[in-house]
N, C-alpha and C positions, 0 to 999 in steps of 0.2 A: 239188132232186133232178135228178140228171143223166139224161139220155135213155138208155135200155138198148135195144139192137139184137141181133139173132141173126145169127151167122155162118151161111152157107147151106151150108158144108162140114161142120162139126162140130156145128152146132146149139147151140153155146155161147152164152151170153148175157154180153154186155160193154157197157162205156160205149160210147157212139157215137164218142167221139174216140179210141178205141183201135182202131179198126176202118177198113179201106180200103173206100170206098164206088165200085161200079163199075155199069156198065150195058151192055147189049147194045143196039146200033143198027145197022140194015142189016147184021146177020150179022158184026159187028165188036164186038169187046170194048173199052170206052172208060172212062176215068174219068168218073164222074157230071158232067154238065154243067149240071144244074138243072132239066132237062126229062125227062119220062117216068118209066117205073119203073126203079128201081135195086135193088141188094142189096149185102149187106156181107160182108167176108171178113176173119177175124182174122189177125194177123201169124204165128201159129204154122202155119196152114194154108197161107199164102202161100209158106212154105219148103218145102213138100211138094206138088210138082207132080202126082205121081200121085194123092193124095188129092184134090186140088182139081179135077182133069180131070172126073170125073164130076159134080161139083156145077155146074160151069160148063156143061155139056152140058144139064143139067136146067133151070138158070135161063135160059140162052138159047134153049132149046127147038129144037136142031139138034144135028148130030154133028160140027161143025167142031172142029178142034184149036185151043184158044185159048192154048196155052202161049206162042207167040211174042208175041201181043198182050200177054199179061200180063207178060212180061218187059219189054217196051217201057215200059209203064205204070209198072212199079216202078222202072225206071231213071230215068224222068223226075220221079217222086214224091221220091226221095232225093237 
């Protein structure tokens, strides 16, 4: 049985390998490095920056705009 995780934006449940794992560290959005708390975002939500903005503010517990950090992560992942 494959691990199932939930997207923080749409609350959909997906297999872990279909999601992008991120974390907030020092008020910066980063790809998960293996330490600390993390969260998952599905590929559908990654394409809609307006939808994901509110979820990132909630997950990172501050009002910083994370769209720039997210775009940098996505460019490096693909």
